[in-house]
C-alpha beads as a LAMMPS data file, in Angstrom:
LAMMPS data file: protein, C-alpha beads

176 atoms
175 bonds

1 atom types
1 bond types

-500.0 500.0 xlo xhi
-500.0 500.0 ylo yhi
-500.0 500.0 zlo zhi

Masses

1 110.0

Atoms # bond

1 1 1 128.400 420.643 248.746
2 1 1 125.509 422.863 249.807
3 1 1 123.634 424.841 247.185
4 1 1 121.697 428.038 247.749
5 1 1 118.425 429.050 246.189
6 1 1 117.285 432.647 245.575
7 1 1 115.802 433.093 249.060
8 1 1 119.171 432.248 250.585
9 1 1 117.953 429.022 252.225
10 1 1 120.512 426.222 252.197
11 1 1 119.381 423.103 250.390
12 1 1 120.725 419.958 252.059
13 1 1 121.425 417.251 249.517
14 1 1 123.514 414.145 248.827
15 1 1 126.570 413.862 251.130
16 1 1 125.436 416.837 253.274
17 1 1 122.594 414.770 254.792
18 1 1 123.649 413.750 258.312
19 1 1 120.578 411.798 259.482
20 1 1 121.011 408.034 259.805
21 1 1 117.484 407.203 258.583
22 1 1 115.174 408.970 256.139
23 1 1 111.598 408.688 254.973
24 1 1 112.388 408.470 251.281
25 1 1 110.295 409.280 248.207
26 1 1 111.185 408.070 244.720
27 1 1 111.623 410.244 241.640
28 1 1 108.096 409.314 240.508
29 1 1 106.619 410.350 243.889
30 1 1 106.272 406.792 245.212
31 1 1 106.901 406.149 248.917
32 1 1 110.017 404.048 249.530
33 1 1 109.464 404.017 253.289
34 1 1 111.977 404.596 256.066
35 1 1 115.426 403.520 254.887
36 1 1 119.011 404.275 255.847
37 1 1 120.657 407.339 254.319
38 1 1 123.316 405.148 252.675
39 1 1 120.635 403.025 250.925
40 1 1 118.797 406.160 249.780
41 1 1 122.075 407.584 248.390
42 1 1 122.710 404.311 246.514
43 1 1 119.186 404.402 245.012
44 1 1 119.704 408.023 243.903
45 1 1 123.126 407.195 242.389
46 1 1 121.663 404.220 240.477
47 1 1 119.122 406.538 238.855
48 1 1 121.710 409.284 238.304
49 1 1 119.729 411.719 240.441
50 1 1 120.200 413.700 243.662
51 1 1 118.911 412.924 247.147
52 1 1 117.399 416.192 248.437
53 1 1 116.199 416.759 251.993
54 1 1 112.637 418.106 251.648
55 1 1 111.575 418.237 255.321
56 1 1 114.664 418.222 257.572
57 1 1 112.575 418.798 260.730
58 1 1 110.456 415.666 260.292
59 1 1 110.792 412.567 262.497
60 1 1 112.494 410.949 260.598
61 1 1 113.580 413.628 258.048
62 1 1 111.954 413.378 254.603
63 1 1 114.113 413.170 251.480
64 1 1 113.218 412.889 247.813
65 1 1 115.151 411.463 244.901
66 1 1 115.039 414.076 242.125
67 1 1 117.033 415.884 239.460
68 1 1 117.834 418.983 241.529
69 1 1 118.968 421.080 238.544
70 1 1 115.684 420.448 236.734
71 1 1 113.677 421.106 239.930
72 1 1 115.487 424.411 240.524
73 1 1 114.923 425.451 236.883
74 1 1 111.175 424.733 237.156
75 1 1 110.924 426.721 240.417
76 1 1 112.619 429.732 238.799
77 1 1 110.308 429.414 235.797
78 1 1 107.237 429.468 238.090
79 1 1 108.546 432.563 239.892
80 1 1 109.125 434.307 236.554
81 1 1 105.541 433.547 235.483
82 1 1 104.212 434.894 238.788
83 1 1 106.175 438.129 238.297
84 1 1 104.764 438.502 234.768
85 1 1 101.206 438.275 236.092
86 1 1 101.748 440.928 238.766
87 1 1 100.089 444.234 238.046
88 1 1 102.303 447.279 238.486
89 1 1 100.474 450.225 240.026
90 1 1 101.580 453.560 238.626
91 1 1 100.815 456.642 240.729
92 1 1 100.609 459.967 238.916
93 1 1 100.617 463.223 240.845
94 1 1 98.592 466.379 240.211
95 1 1 99.596 469.447 242.247
96 1 1 97.331 472.278 243.250
97 1 1 97.842 475.373 245.390
98 1 1 95.536 477.044 247.900
99 1 1 95.150 480.184 245.741
100 1 1 94.313 478.407 242.488
101 1 1 91.921 479.826 239.910
102 1 1 88.890 477.832 238.753
103 1 1 90.172 477.461 235.161
104 1 1 93.511 476.108 236.490
105 1 1 91.613 473.539 238.566
106 1 1 89.661 472.473 235.470
107 1 1 92.881 472.136 233.436
108 1 1 94.592 469.994 236.083
109 1 1 91.475 467.876 236.660
110 1 1 91.392 467.189 232.896
111 1 1 94.912 465.704 233.187
112 1 1 93.909 463.688 236.245
113 1 1 90.938 462.239 234.307
114 1 1 93.285 461.249 231.442
115 1 1 95.528 459.417 233.934
116 1 1 92.529 457.658 235.499
117 1 1 91.254 456.553 232.084
118 1 1 94.671 455.013 231.390
119 1 1 94.295 453.027 234.640
120 1 1 96.783 454.988 236.765
121 1 1 96.222 455.929 240.399
122 1 1 96.273 459.683 240.963
123 1 1 97.567 461.551 244.016
124 1 1 96.066 465.037 244.240
125 1 1 98.270 467.308 246.356
126 1 1 97.941 470.851 247.630
127 1 1 101.250 472.452 248.636
128 1 1 100.975 474.763 251.648
129 1 1 103.347 477.748 251.539
130 1 1 104.308 479.979 254.451
131 1 1 101.300 481.110 256.453
132 1 1 99.026 478.649 254.647
133 1 1 100.479 476.024 257.028
134 1 1 98.413 477.587 259.817
135 1 1 95.201 476.738 257.861
136 1 1 95.574 473.281 256.294
137 1 1 91.794 473.100 255.976
138 1 1 92.156 475.556 253.050
139 1 1 94.102 472.842 251.186
140 1 1 91.458 470.264 252.055
141 1 1 88.800 472.666 250.718
142 1 1 90.599 472.805 247.342
143 1 1 90.608 469.005 247.163
144 1 1 86.937 468.903 248.165
145 1 1 86.251 471.216 245.169
146 1 1 88.243 468.871 242.906
147 1 1 86.543 465.639 244.021
148 1 1 83.101 466.231 242.410
149 1 1 84.851 466.666 239.032
150 1 1 86.666 463.319 239.446
151 1 1 83.803 461.392 241.074
152 1 1 82.498 460.006 237.763
153 1 1 85.902 458.478 236.889
154 1 1 87.418 457.543 240.242
155 1 1 87.029 456.068 243.705
156 1 1 88.399 458.080 246.603
157 1 1 90.692 456.375 249.117
158 1 1 89.540 458.461 252.057
159 1 1 89.277 462.124 252.969
160 1 1 92.141 464.573 252.278
161 1 1 94.977 464.138 254.805
162 1 1 97.763 466.506 255.770
163 1 1 101.276 465.086 255.435
164 1 1 103.899 467.703 256.229
165 1 1 103.536 470.670 253.877
166 1 1 101.065 468.806 251.657
167 1 1 97.382 467.940 251.865
168 1 1 96.919 464.711 249.870
169 1 1 94.012 462.776 248.425
170 1 1 94.458 459.459 246.587
171 1 1 92.007 458.456 243.866
172 1 1 91.918 455.174 241.984
173 1 1 90.235 454.423 238.659
174 1 1 86.713 452.998 238.760
175 1 1 86.528 449.416 237.481
176 1 1 84.533 449.453 234.281

Bonds

1 1 1 2
2 1 2 3
3 1 3 4
4 1 4 5
5 1 5 6
6 1 6 7
7 1 7 8
8 1 8 9
9 1 9 10
10 1 10 11
11 1 11 12
12 1 12 13
13 1 13 14
14 1 14 15
15 1 15 16
16 1 16 17
17 1 17 18
18 1 18 19
19 1 19 20
20 1 20 21
21 1 21 22
22 1 22 23
23 1 23 24
24 1 24 25
25 1 25 26
26 1 26 27
27 1 27 28
28 1 28 29
29 1 29 30
30 1 30 31
31 1 31 32
32 1 32 33
33 1 33 34
34 1 34 35
35 1 35 36
36 1 36 37
37 1 37 38
38 1 38 39
39 1 39 40
40 1 40 41
41 1 41 42
42 1 42 43
43 1 43 44
44 1 44 45
45 1 45 46
46 1 46 47
47 1 47 48
48 1 48 49
49 1 49 50
50 1 50 51
51 1 51 52
52 1 52 53
53 1 53 54
54 1 54 55
55 1 55 56
56 1 56 57
57 1 57 58
58 1 58 59
59 1 59 60
60 1 60 61
61 1 61 62
62 1 62 63
63 1 63 64
64 1 64 65
65 1 65 66
66 1 66 67
67 1 67 68
68 1 68 69
69 1 69 70
70 1 70 71
71 1 71 72
72 1 72 73
73 1 73 74
74 1 74 75
75 1 75 76
76 1 76 77
77 1 77 78
78 1 78 79
79 1 79 80
80 1 80 81
81 1 81 82
82 1 82 83
83 1 83 84
84 1 84 85
85 1 85 86
86 1 86 87
87 1 87 88
88 1 88 89
89 1 89 90
90 1 90 91
91 1 91 92
92 1 92 93
93 1 93 94
94 1 94 95
95 1 95 96
96 1 96 97
97 1 97 98
98 1 98 99
99 1 99 100
100 1 100 101
101 1 101 102
102 1 102 103
103 1 103 104
104 1 104 105
105 1 105 106
106 1 106 107
107 1 107 108
108 1 108 109
109 1 109 110
110 1 110 111
111 1 111 112
112 1 112 113
113 1 113 114
114 1 114 115
115 1 115 116
116 1 116 117
117 1 117 118
118 1 118 119
119 1 119 120
120 1 120 121
121 1 121 122
122 1 122 123
123 1 123 124
124 1 124 125
125 1 125 126
126 1 126 127
127 1 127 128
128 1 128 129
129 1 129 130
130 1 130 131
131 1 131 132
132 1 132 133
133 1 133 134
134 1 134 135
135 1 135 136
136 1 136 137
137 1 137 138
138 1 138 139
139 1 139 140
140 1 140 141
141 1 141 142
142 1 142 143
143 1 143 144
144 1 144 145
145 1 145 146
146 1 146 147
147 1 147 148
148 1 148 149
149 1 149 150
150 1 150 151
151 1 151 152
152 1 152 153
153 1 153 154
154 1 154 155
155 1 155 156
156 1 156 157
157 1 157 158
158 1 158 159
159 1 159 160
160 1 160 161
161 1 161 162
162 1 162 163
163 1 163 164
164 1 164 165
165 1 165 166
166 1 166 167
167 1 167 168
168 1 168 169
169 1 169 170
170 1 170 171
171 1 171 172
172 1 172 173
173 1 173 174
174 1 174 175
175 1 175 176
């Protein structure tokens, strides 16, 4: 009976092993040498463990005597720990317009600074309406006016870029 792990790879073990000879490793990691599959199965049965094919492409294939259930549990535990240690990047968005007043820019920049201080990445966007699409540099100019206010708190990920109806600029928090 073939078992599947989370990645969908088939694990070949016990009676599913078709090779006549195997390079076998014991449960304690010791090398048992090249032995017949039947002998390896008998050794695994004596210890009450499984014979798992570790390297099926080897010449001869490599198998290990192990408790497969315990091994699978430990692998899942390691993956869970790795997921816990991953850092999730949150991107907050602050929208501006081409015809924005100075006090509105200051108000929105204040929010962007709060996000940066909390460790979030901030996407500053200028929405281009109607005829403003003919002059996307006007949107870039707004973002160039915003950048000096954010410079103390953030690193810029490049110059403002036009993407469709928006001119975007990504900023990330400075490492303190």
